[in-house]
C-alpha positions as a Markdown table, in Angstrom:
| # | Residue | x | y | z |
|---|---|---|---|---|
| 1 | Met | 8.5 | 11.6 | 23.5 |
| 2 | Lys | 11.6 | 13.5 | 22.2 |
| 3 | Gln | 11.4 | 17.1 | 23.2 |
| 4 | Ser | 13.8 | 18.3 | 20.5 |
| 5 | Phe | 13.7 | 17.4 | 16.8 |
| 6 | Asp | 13.8 | 18.9 | 13.3 |
| 7 | Tyr | 11.5 | 18.2 | 10.4 |
| 8 | Tyr | 11.9 | 19.3 | 6.8 |
| 9 | Met | 10.1 | 18.1 | 3.7 |
| 10 | Pro | 9.7 | 20.8 | 1.1 |
| 11 | Ala | 7.9 | 18.8 | -1.7 |
| 12 | Lys | 4.3 | 19.6 | -2.6 |
| 13 | Val | 2.3 | 16.4 | -2.5 |
| 14 | Cys | -0.6 | 15.8 | -4.8 |
| 15 | Phe | -2.4 | 12.5 | -4.0 |
| 16 | Arg | -5.4 | 11.3 | -5.9 |
| 17 | Ala | -6.5 | 8.8 | -8.5 |
| 18 | Gly | -5.9 | 10.3 | -11.9 |
| 19 | Ala | -3.5 | 13.0 | -10.6 |
| 20 | Ser | -0.9 | 12.2 | -13.2 |
| 21 | Lys | -3.2 | 13.4 | -16.0 |
| 22 | Asp | -3.0 | 16.9 | -14.5 |
| 23 | Ala | 0.8 | 17.0 | -14.3 |
| 24 | Ala | 1.0 | 19.8 | -16.8 |
| 25 | Arg | -0.3 | 22.4 | -14.3 |
| 26 | Phe | 2.8 | 21.9 | -12.3 |
| 27 | Ile | 5.2 | 22.5 | -15.2 |
| 28 | Lys | 7.5 | 25.5 | -14.9 |
| 29 | Gly | 9.3 | 26.3 | -18.2 |
| 30 | Ser | 8.9 | 24.9 | -21.7 |
| 31 | Asn | 11.5 | 22.1 | -22.2 |
| 32 | Val | 10.4 | 19.0 | -20.4 |
| 33 | Leu | 12.5 | 15.8 | -20.2 |
| 34 | Ile | 10.5 | 12.7 | -18.9 |
| 35 | Ile | 12.9 | 10.1 | -17.4 |
| 36 | Ser | 11.0 | 6.9 | -17.4 |
| 37 | Asp | 11.2 | 3.2 | -16.8 |
| 38 | Pro | 11.5 | 1.5 | -20.3 |
| 39 | Phe | 8.2 | -0.4 | -19.7 |
| 40 | Leu | 6.3 | 2.8 | -19.3 |
| 41 | Leu | 7.6 | 4.1 | -22.6 |
| 42 | Lys | 6.7 | 0.8 | -24.4 |
| 43 | Thr | 3.2 | 0.8 | -23.0 |
| 44 | Gly | 2.5 | 4.4 | -23.8 |
| 45 | Val | 2.1 | 5.5 | -20.2 |
| 46 | Ala | 4.9 | 8.0 | -20.4 |
| 47 | Glu | 3.7 | 9.4 | -23.8 |
| 48 | Ala | 0.1 | 9.8 | -22.4 |
| 49 | Ile | 1.5 | 12.1 | -19.7 |
| 50 | Gly | 3.7 | 13.9 | -22.2 |
| 51 | Asn | 0.8 | 14.4 | -24.6 |
| 52 | Ser | -1.1 | 16.2 | -21.9 |
| 53 | Met | 1.5 | 19.0 | -21.8 |
| 54 | Thr | 0.1 | 21.1 | -24.6 |
| 55 | Gly | 2.6 | 23.8 | -25.8 |
| 56 | Lys | 5.6 | 22.2 | -24.2 |
| 57 | Asn | 8.6 | 20.7 | -25.9 |
| 58 | Val | 8.6 | 17.2 | -24.4 |
| 59 | Ala | 11.4 | 14.6 | -24.8 |
| 60 | Tyr | 11.8 | 11.1 | -23.2 |
| 61 | Phe | 14.7 | 9.2 | -21.8 |
| 62 | Gly | 14.1 | 5.5 | -21.0 |
| 63 | Glu | 17.5 | 3.9 | -20.7 |
| 64 | Ile | 17.0 | 3.1 | -17.0 |
| 65 | Glu | 17.8 | -0.2 | -15.5 |
| 66 | Pro | 17.0 | -1.5 | -12.0 |
| 67 | Asn | 19.6 | -0.2 | -9.5 |
| 68 | Pro | 20.5 | 2.5 | -12.1 |
| 69 | Ser | 24.1 | 2.7 | -13.2 |
| 70 | Cys | 26.3 | 5.8 | -13.2 |
| 71 | Glu | 26.5 | 5.4 | -17.0 |
| 72 | Ser | 22.7 | 5.7 | -17.3 |
| 73 | Val | 22.8 | 8.8 | -15.2 |
| 74 | Asp | 25.5 | 10.4 | -17.4 |
| 75 | Lys | 23.5 | 9.5 | -20.6 |
| 76 | Ala | 20.3 | 11.1 | -19.2 |
| 77 | Ala | 22.3 | 14.2 | -18.1 |
| 78 | Ala | 23.6 | 14.6 | -21.6 |
| 79 | Ala | 20.1 | 14.4 | -23.0 |
| 80 | Ala | 18.9 | 17.1 | -20.5 |
| 81 | Arg | 21.8 | 19.4 | -21.4 |
| 82 | Glu | 21.3 | 19.0 | -25.2 |
| 83 | Met | 17.6 | 20.0 | -25.0 |
| 84 | Lys | 18.3 | 22.7 | -22.4 |
| 85 | Thr | 15.6 | 21.3 | -20.2 |
| 86 | Asp | 14.1 | 23.4 | -17.5 |
| 87 | Cys | 11.8 | 20.7 | -16.1 |
| 88 | Ile | 12.6 | 17.1 | -15.3 |
| 89 | Ile | 9.9 | 14.6 | -14.6 |
| 90 | Gly | 10.8 | 11.2 | -13.0 |
| 91 | Leu | 8.2 | 8.6 | -13.9 |
| 92 | Gly | 8.4 | 5.0 | -12.6 |
| 93 | Gly | 9.9 | 3.1 | -9.7 |
| 94 | Gly | 12.7 | 4.3 | -7.5 |
| 95 | Ser | 15.4 | 3.8 | -10.2 |
| 96 | Ala | 13.7 | 6.3 | -12.5 |
| 97 | Leu | 13.0 | 8.8 | -9.7 |
| 98 | Asp | 16.6 | 8.6 | -8.4 |
| 99 | Val | 18.0 | 9.2 | -11.9 |
| 100 | Ala | 15.6 | 12.2 | -12.3 |
| 101 | Lys | 16.8 | 13.8 | -9.1 |
| 102 | Ile | 20.5 | 13.9 | -10.0 |
| 103 | Val | 19.8 | 14.7 | -13.7 |
| 104 | Ala | 17.8 | 17.8 | -12.6 |
| 105 | Cys | 21.1 | 18.9 | -10.9 |
| 106 | Leu | 23.5 | 17.8 | -13.6 |
| 107 | Ala | 21.5 | 19.6 | -16.3 |
| 108 | Asp | 23.1 | 22.8 | -15.2 |
| 109 | Asn | 26.4 | 21.4 | -13.8 |
| 110 | Glu | 29.2 | 20.1 | -15.9 |
| 111 | Gly | 30.9 | 16.7 | -15.6 |
| 112 | Ser | 29.9 | 13.1 | -14.7 |
| 113 | Ile | 28.1 | 11.8 | -11.6 |
| 114 | Tyr | 31.5 | 10.3 | -10.6 |
| 115 | Asp | 32.8 | 13.9 | -10.2 |
| 116 | Tyr | 30.2 | 14.6 | -7.5 |
| 117 | Tyr | 30.3 | 11.5 | -5.4 |
| 118 | Ala | 32.4 | 11.4 | -2.2 |
| 119 | Gly | 36.0 | 11.9 | -3.1 |
| 120 | Gly | 35.0 | 13.6 | -6.4 |
| 121 | Thr | 36.4 | 16.9 | -7.6 |
| 122 | Arg | 33.1 | 18.8 | -7.9 |
| 123 | Thr | 30.2 | 19.8 | -5.7 |
| 124 | Leu | 26.5 | 20.2 | -6.7 |
| 125 | Ser | 25.8 | 23.8 | -5.9 |
| 126 | Asp | 22.7 | 24.7 | -7.9 |
| 127 | Arg | 19.6 | 23.3 | -9.6 |
| 128 | Lys | 17.7 | 25.5 | -12.0 |
| 129 | Ala | 15.5 | 22.8 | -13.5 |
| 130 | Ser | 12.3 | 22.1 | -11.6 |
| 131 | Leu | 11.7 | 18.5 | -10.6 |
| 132 | Ile | 8.4 | 16.5 | -10.6 |
| 133 | Cys | 8.4 | 12.9 | -9.3 |
| 134 | Ile | 5.6 | 10.5 | -10.2 |
| 135 | Pro | 6.0 | 7.0 | -8.7 |
| 136 | Thr | 4.4 | 4.0 | -10.3 |
| 137 | Thr | 5.2 | 1.5 | -7.6 |
| 138 | Ala | 4.1 | 1.4 | -4.0 |
| 139 | Gly | 7.5 | 1.0 | -2.3 |
| 140 | Thr | 10.4 | 3.3 | -2.7 |
| 141 | Gly | 9.1 | 6.6 | -1.4 |
| 142 | Ser | 11.8 | 8.2 | -3.5 |
| 143 | Glu | 9.4 | 11.0 | -4.5 |
| 144 | Val | 9.6 | 12.5 | -1.1 |
| 145 | Thr | 13.3 | 12.0 | -0.1 |
| 146 | Asn | 16.5 | 13.8 | -0.8 |
| 147 | Val | 18.3 | 10.5 | -1.4 |
| 148 | Gly | 19.5 | 8.9 | -4.6 |
| 149 | Val | 21.2 | 5.5 | -4.9 |
| 150 | Tyr | 23.3 | 4.7 | -8.0 |
| 151 | Thr | 25.4 | 1.7 | -9.0 |
| 152 | Asn | 29.1 | 2.1 | -9.7 |
| 153 | Lys | 29.6 | -0.9 | -12.0 |
| 154 | Lys | 33.4 | -0.2 | -12.2 |
| 155 | Ala | 33.8 | -0.7 | -8.5 |
| 156 | Gly | 30.8 | -3.1 | -8.0 |
| 157 | Ile | 29.3 | -0.9 | -5.3 |
| 158 | Lys | 26.2 | 1.2 | -4.5 |
| 159 | Met | 26.7 | 5.0 | -4.4 |
| 160 | Pro | 24.1 | 6.5 | -2.1 |
| 161 | Met | 24.0 | 10.3 | -2.3 |
| 162 | Val | 22.1 | 12.7 | 0.0 |
| 163 | Asn | 21.6 | 16.3 | -1.2 |
| 164 | Asp | 18.9 | 18.9 | -0.5 |
| 165 | Leu | 18.9 | 19.6 | -4.3 |
| 166 | Phe | 17.3 | 16.2 | -4.7 |
| 167 | Trp | 14.0 | 17.2 | -3.1 |
| 168 | Ala | 11.2 | 17.3 | -5.7 |
| 169 | Asp | 9.2 | 20.4 | -6.2 |
| 170 | Val | 6.1 | 18.3 | -6.6 |
| 171 | Ala | 5.3 | 14.6 | -5.9 |
| 172 | Ile | 2.3 | 13.4 | -7.9 |
| 173 | Ile | 0.9 | 10.3 | -6.2 |
| 174 | Asp | -1.6 | 8.6 | -8.5 |
| 175 | Pro | -2.9 | 5.1 | -7.4 |
| 176 | Glu | -4.2 | 4.5 | -11.0 |
| 177 | Leu | -0.6 | 4.0 | -12.1 |
| 178 | Thr | -0.2 | 1.0 | -9.8 |
| 179 | Tyr | -3.2 | -1.0 | -10.9 |
| 180 | Thr | -1.3 | -3.0 | -13.4 |
| 181 | Leu | 1.7 | -3.8 | -11.2 |
| 182 | Pro | 2.6 | -7.6 | -11.3 |
| 183 | Ala | 2.1 | -9.5 | -8.1 |
| 184 | Ala | 5.8 | -10.1 | -7.5 |
| 185 | Ile | 6.6 | -6.4 | -7.8 |
| 186 | Thr | 3.6 | -5.5 | -5.6 |
| 187 | Ala | 5.1 | -7.8 | -3.0 |
| 188 | Ser | 8.8 | -6.7 | -3.2 |
| 189 | Thr | 8.1 | -3.0 | -3.4 |
| 190 | Gly | 5.5 | -3.2 | -0.7 |
| 191 | Met | 7.9 | -4.9 | 1.7 |
| 192 | Asp | 10.5 | -2.3 | 0.8 |
| 193 | Ala | 8.1 | 0.3 | 2.1 |
| 194 | Phe | 7.6 | -1.8 | 5.2 |
| 195 | Cys | 11.4 | -1.8 | 5.7 |
| 196 | His | 11.5 | 2.0 | 5.2 |
| 197 | Ala | 8.8 | 2.5 | 7.8 |
| 198 | Ile | 10.1 | 0.2 | 10.5 |
| 199 | Glu | 13.7 | 1.4 | 10.1 |
| 200 | Ala | 12.5 | 4.9 | 10.5 |
| 201 | Tyr | 10.5 | 3.9 | 13.6 |
| 202 | Trp | 13.2 | 2.1 | 15.5 |
| 203 | Asn | 16.0 | 4.4 | 14.2 |
| 204 | Lys | 18.3 | 6.2 | 16.6 |
| 205 | Asn | 17.3 | 9.4 | 14.8 |
| 206 | Ser | 13.5 | 8.7 | 15.2 |
| 207 | Gln | 11.2 | 11.5 | 16.2 |
| 208 | Pro | 7.5 | 11.9 | 16.8 |
| 209 | Ile | 6.4 | 13.1 | 13.3 |
| 210 | Cys | 8.2 | 10.2 | 11.7 |
| 211 | Asp | 6.9 | 7.7 | 14.2 |
| 212 | Met | 3.3 | 8.6 | 13.3 |
| 213 | Met | 4.0 | 8.4 | 9.6 |
| 214 | Ala | 5.8 | 5.1 | 10.0 |
| 215 | Met | 3.1 | 3.5 | 12.2 |
| 216 | Thr | 0.4 | 4.5 | 9.7 |
| 217 | Ala | 2.5 | 3.1 | 6.9 |
| 218 | Leu | 3.1 | -0.2 | 8.7 |
| 219 | Lys | -0.6 | -0.6 | 9.5 |
| 220 | Asn | -1.6 | 0.1 | 5.9 |
| 221 | Ile | 0.8 | -2.5 | 4.6 |
| 222 | Met | -0.1 | -5.2 | 7.0 |
| 223 | Glu | -3.8 | -4.7 | 6.2 |
| 224 | His | -3.7 | -4.2 | 2.5 |
| 225 | Ile | -0.6 | -5.8 | 0.8 |
| 226 | Lys | -2.0 | -9.3 | 0.5 |
| 227 | Thr | -5.2 | -7.9 | -1.1 |
| 228 | Ala | -3.1 | -5.8 | -3.5 |
| 229 | Tyr | -1.0 | -8.9 | -4.3 |
| 230 | Glu | -4.1 | -11.1 | -4.9 |
| 231 | Glu | -6.5 | -8.6 | -6.4 |
| 232 | Pro | -4.4 | -6.1 | -8.5 |
| 233 | Asp | -7.4 | -4.1 | -9.5 |
| 234 | Asn | -8.6 | -3.5 | -5.9 |
| 235 | Lys | -8.6 | 0.3 | -5.8 |
| 236 | Glu | -8.8 | 0.6 | -2.0 |
| 237 | Ala | -5.8 | -1.7 | -1.5 |
| 238 | Arg | -3.8 | 0.0 | -4.2 |
| 239 | Gly | -4.5 | 3.4 | -2.7 |
| 240 | Ala | -3.6 | 2.3 | 0.8 |
| 241 | Met | -0.3 | 0.8 | -0.4 |
| 242 | Leu | 0.7 | 3.9 | -2.3 |
| 243 | Ala | -0.2 | 6.0 | 0.8 |
| 244 | Ala | 1.9 | 3.7 | 2.9 |
| 245 | Ser | 4.9 | 4.1 | 0.5 |
| 246 | Leu | 4.5 | 7.9 | 0.7 |
| 247 | Phe | 4.3 | 8.0 | 4.5 |
| 248 | Ala | 7.2 | 5.6 | 4.8 |
| 249 | Gly | 9.2 | 7.8 | 2.4 |
| 250 | Ile | 8.5 | 10.9 | 4.4 |
| 251 | Ala | 9.5 | 9.1 | 7.6 |
| 252 | Phe | 12.8 | 7.8 | 6.5 |
| 253 | Ser | 13.7 | 11.0 | 4.7 |
| 254 | Gln | 14.2 | 12.5 | 8.1 |
| 255 | Thr | 15.8 | 9.5 | 9.9 |
| 256 | Arg | 17.6 | 7.6 | 7.2 |
| 257 | Thr | 17.6 | 3.8 | 7.2 |
| 258 | Thr | 19.5 | 1.2 | 9.3 |
| 259 | Gly | 21.0 | -2.3 | 9.1 |
| 260 | Ile | 18.5 | -3.7 | 6.7 |
| 261 | His | 19.5 | -1.3 | 4.0 |
| 262 | Ala | 23.2 | -1.4 | 4.8 |
| 263 | Leu | 23.2 | -5.2 | 4.2 |
| 264 | Ser | 21.0 | -4.9 | 1.1 |
| 265 | Phe | 23.7 | -3.1 | -0.9 |
| 266 | Pro | 26.0 | -6.2 | -1.4 |
| 267 | Leu | 22.9 | -8.5 | -1.8 |
| 268 | Thr | 21.9 | -6.3 | -4.8 |
| 269 | Thr | 25.2 | -5.5 | -6.4 |
| 270 | Glu | 26.8 | -9.0 | -6.0 |
| 271 | Phe | 23.9 | -11.4 | -6.0 |
| 272 | Gly | 21.4 | -9.6 | -8.3 |
| 273 | Ala | 18.6 | -9.4 | -5.8 |
| 274 | Ser | 16.1 | -6.6 | -6.5 |
| 275 | His | 16.2 | -3.9 | -3.9 |
| 276 | Gly | 12.9 | -4.9 | -2.2 |
| 277 | Ile | 14.1 | -8.5 | -1.9 |
| 278 | Ala | 17.5 | -7.6 | -0.7 |
| 279 | Cys | 16.0 | -5.6 | 2.1 |
| 280 | Ser | 13.1 | -7.8 | 3.1 |
| 281 | Val | 15.1 | -11.0 | 3.3 |
| 282 | Thr | 16.8 | -9.8 | 6.5 |
| 283 | Leu | 13.7 | -7.9 | 7.8 |
| 284 | Pro | 12.3 | -10.6 | 10.2 |
| 285 | Ala | 15.8 | -11.1 | 11.7 |
| 286 | Phe | 16.2 | -7.4 | 12.4 |
| 287 | Ile | 12.8 | -7.2 | 14.0 |
| 288 | Arg | 13.8 | -10.0 | 16.4 |
| 289 | Ile | 16.9 | -8.1 | 17.6 |
| 290 | Ser | 15.3 | -4.7 | 17.6 |
| 291 | Thr | 14.3 | -5.1 | 21.3 |
| 292 | Gln | 17.9 | -4.8 | 22.3 |
| 293 | Gly | 17.7 | -1.1 | 22.1 |
| 294 | Glu | 14.0 | -0.3 | 21.7 |
| 295 | Lys | 12.2 | -3.0 | 23.7 |
| 296 | Glu | 9.2 | -0.8 | 24.9 |
| 297 | Lys | 8.8 | 1.0 | 21.7 |
| 298 | Met | 8.8 | -2.2 | 19.6 |
| 299 | Glu | 6.4 | -3.9 | 22.0 |
| 300 | Ser | 4.1 | -1.0 | 21.5 |
| 301 | Leu | 4.4 | -1.3 | 17.7 |
| 302 | Ala | 3.7 | -5.1 | 17.9 |
| 303 | Ser | 0.5 | -4.5 | 19.9 |
| 304 | Tyr | -0.6 | -1.7 | 17.5 |
| 305 | Leu | -0.2 | -4.1 | 14.6 |
| 306 | Gly | -2.2 | -6.8 | 16.4 |
| 307 | Tyr | 0.6 | -9.1 | 17.7 |
| 308 | Glu | 1.2 | -10.3 | 21.3 |
| 309 | Ser | 5.0 | -9.8 | 21.1 |
| 310 | Val | 7.8 | -8.5 | 18.9 |
| 311 | Gln | 8.8 | -12.1 | 18.2 |
| 312 | Ser | 5.3 | -12.9 | 17.0 |
| 313 | Leu | 5.4 | -9.8 | 14.8 |
| 314 | Ala | 8.6 | -11.1 | 13.2 |
| 315 | Asp | 7.0 | -14.5 | 12.7 |
| 316 | Gly | 3.9 | -12.8 | 11.2 |
| 317 | Val | 6.0 | -10.8 | 8.8 |
| 318 | Glu | 7.9 | -13.9 | 7.7 |
| 319 | Glu | 4.7 | -15.8 | 7.1 |
| 320 | Leu | 3.3 | -12.9 | 5.1 |
| 321 | Met | 6.5 | -12.9 | 2.9 |
| 322 | Val | 6.3 | -16.7 | 2.4 |
| 323 | Ser | 2.6 | -16.3 | 1.4 |
| 324 | Met | 3.7 | -13.9 | -1.4 |
| 325 | Lys | 6.5 | -16.3 | -2.5 |
| 326 | Met | 9.2 | -14.0 | -1.3 |
| 327 | Pro | 12.6 | -15.4 | -0.1 |
| 328 | Val | 13.1 | -15.5 | 3.6 |
| 329 | Arg | 16.5 | -17.2 | 3.6 |
| 330 | Leu | 19.7 | -16.0 | 2.1 |
| 331 | His | 20.4 | -19.2 | 0.2 |
| 332 | Glu | 17.2 | -18.6 | -1.8 |
| 333 | Ile | 19.0 | -15.6 | -3.5 |
| 334 | Gly | 22.2 | -17.5 | -4.0 |
| 335 | Val | 24.2 | -16.6 | -0.9 |
| 336 | Lys | 26.6 | -19.3 | 0.5 |
| 337 | Glu | 28.1 | -19.5 | 4.0 |
| 338 | Ser | 31.5 | -18.5 | 2.4 |
| 339 | Asp | 29.9 | -15.2 | 1.3 |
| 340 | Leu | 28.8 | -14.1 | 4.8 |
| 341 | Ala | 32.1 | -12.5 | 5.9 |
| 342 | His | 32.2 | -10.3 | 2.8 |
| 343 | Ile | 28.6 | -9.3 | 3.1 |
| 344 | Thr | 29.3 | -8.4 | 6.7 |
| 345 | Glu | 32.3 | -6.3 | 5.8 |
| 346 | Val | 30.5 | -4.4 | 3.1 |
| 347 | Gly | 27.5 | -3.8 | 5.3 |
| 348 | Met | 29.6 | -2.6 | 8.2 |
| 349 | Gly | 31.1 | -0.1 | 5.8 |
| 350 | Ala | 27.8 | 1.7 | 5.5 |
| 351 | Pro | 27.4 | 4.3 | 8.4 |
| 352 | Ile | 23.6 | 3.8 | 8.5 |
| 353 | Ile | 24.2 | 0.4 | 10.1 |
| 354 | Gln | 25.0 | 2.1 | 13.4 |
| 355 | Leu | 21.5 | 3.6 | 13.4 |
| 356 | Thr | 20.1 | 0.1 | 14.2 |
| 357 | Pro | 18.8 | -0.3 | 17.8 |
| 358 | Ala | 21.1 | -3.2 | 18.5 |
| 359 | Ile | 24.8 | -3.9 | 18.7 |
| 360 | Met | 26.2 | -3.9 | 15.2 |
| 361 | Asn | 29.7 | -5.2 | 14.9 |
| 362 | Glu | 31.3 | -7.9 | 12.7 |
| 363 | Glu | 30.4 | -10.7 | 15.1 |
| 364 | Thr | 26.8 | -9.8 | 15.6 |
| 365 | Val | 26.1 | -9.0 | 11.9 |
| 366 | His | 27.8 | -12.2 | 10.8 |
| 367 | Gly | 25.7 | -14.1 | 13.3 |
| 368 | Leu | 22.5 | -12.5 | 12.1 |
| 369 | Leu | 23.3 | -13.4 | 8.5 |
| 370 | Lys | 24.2 | -17.0 | 9.5 |
| 371 | Ser | 20.9 | -17.3 | 11.3 |
| 372 | Ile | 18.9 | -16.8 | 8.1 |
| 373 | Leu | 21.2 | -18.6 | 5.7 |
């Protein structure tokens, strides 16, 4: 066990069925902007939460797309500034939560998100608005990380940002909000959480607290994702999956992610794959090579999850994905052999790829991609 490590996670976590109905008790201030997935506005979920905030001035922003664009961020920031918001609530999947994080900062800082990214002319130095994150998918763990990922459509790239101002004051984890998740989203977000957990576990930055969180998350997912996929109203499975997402989020908030996420960026921006699909399609291949740098640790994990070897764990994960109609080959999401060199180049440009417990260079990454074409 590592004898030296740091751990920091300042968000208050409130986990229980129905917790979102009590969100008002965490509100500081009077002007509340709820940044929500469009679907949650259309179905009245966002409004129901807003209506519970008696005496507060509540407004809604729902122009959030998957893999949120910088333009959406700037629109939301303009809405926050106009109403002089002192509380931002992010409600939805990772896209809505990521937008809420930076808008809580931009509400009191001038300029565009472009001004604050690497190479920009400004620095986020303060956040006066409080931030509450309420996830409605069991996957991203964004409610307990200080990371936001935004899409620069002009350049065709993802813009990951890490800032301690992105930590939520409160994360409200309500399994009831996941009961109506469609099967396909249950699968893709659930396997995104699996990627978060296993990348934290084998990460070169791994540490004991994160290992425990990651192992619990992985166990929960392996035991409950298929039930949640097949029985959407199974409360035990939904609660277990949301807990797994939470634990995985806490784990990778400390370690960051690795090659799986590095390669997911071009698969999302250039091939239109959802984040969960873009990550999980390379997952079995990364499990197979993880023994290069973490043989003993990965063998221990395989045994903990009920497999005889790391290779059988990889096979089991792939079979699980197939059973949920998820792609396990790159050609299934439109990738051609001629695309592999570019995907490799973009992936190698992400520093997190070197946190993978295996040799990551152009030759090995290209070979991994070709093996799952």
